[in-house]
N, C-alpha and C positions, 0 to 999 in steps of 0.2 A: 434276596439282597438284604443284608443286615440293616437294622434301623437304629438310630441314636436320637437321644433327646438333646436339644441345644438350649443352653441356659446362658443368658447375658448376666454375668456376675456384677457388672457395673450398674446396669439399669434393667432389672428383670422385666420381660415383656408381660403384657396383661394376659395373653393366651399362651398355652404350651405350644412348643414347636417340635414335631417329630419328623425326622428326615431320613431318606434312604441314603446309606453310606456307599458311595460309588468310588471304589478304588481300582477297578479294572479299566483297561483301555476302552473296551466296548461299552461299559456302563457310563463312562465319562463322555464318550463320543455321542451316545444316544441322548444323554441328559434329559431335557424336557422337550425335545423336538417332537413335533406333531401332536402335542397336547394342546387343548384349547382352553383348559381351566385348571386351576390349582387351588384346593381348599386353603383357607387362612392358616390352619394349624399344620400344614404339610409343606414339604420342600425336598430338596436334595442337597447333599454335601459331596462335592467333587473333591477328591483327595489326590494330591500329587505326591511324589516321592521326596520333594524338598521345596524350600522357599524359592520362588522364581517369578519374575514378571512375565516372561514369555510363556512358560508352562502353565501359568494360571490365567492366561488370556482366554476369553470365551467369545463365542459367536452366537447370534440370535437367528441365524438362518433356519427356517423351518419351525421357528417357535411362534405360535399364534397368539401370544399374550405378552404383555410387559411383565417384567420381574424385578423384584428388589434383590440386589446382589450385594453380599458382604464378603470381602476378601479378608482372610484371617491367616496370620503367620504361624510358624511352628510353636511360638510361645503362647498362642491363644489370644493375641492382640488383633483387633480389627484394624487393618491398614488402609482400607478403602471401602466406600459404600456408594452404590449408584442405582439409579433406576435404569434398567436395561430395556430399551425399546425393542419391540418385536421386529424381526427381519433386518436388524442392523448387522453389519459384517464383523465388527470386532470391538471388544472392550478389554483394555489392558489396565491392571491396577496401578496406582501411583507408586506403590512399594512392593517388593517381593512378597508373595503369599504362597502358602501350601494348601490352604482350604478355600474353596469357593462355595459359599452358602447361597443357594438360589431359592427364593421364597415368593409367595404371592406379593404383588406390588403394594398391597395394603399394609405390609409389614416394614415398609421402607424406614419408618422412624423408630423401629425397635432396636436399631444398631447404629452406632456412631463411631467414627475413627477414634481409636484409643481405648474403646471398651474392651474388657476382658471377657472371653467366652469359654465355656466348658462344654465338652461333649461327653455324654454318658451312654454306653451301650445298653440297649433294652433287652 
């Protein structure tokens, strides 16, 4: 699975963030289910084919930890940020998004609505 670095152009985070790029159905379906921990510097980027509220909705069933989640649209703008609690059935972003960035809950304050984000393939 390819990896990308994620950079917040508006407010650079204090620690680098390297994520797995999940653009296939199976990799998005698997997500972080059945994982019990996630290092601060790692995460996953779920990639949809277009901006959508429904397609970018996530579930936390089978996820054993809380996650910081940032929804990002096709222009690279953060459109929603939430703390996703373990075992919750659904989270839907406020606005359509193409990218869902799932990170350790400790990174929740690294992204805010309106921030510009850049992805760079490693």
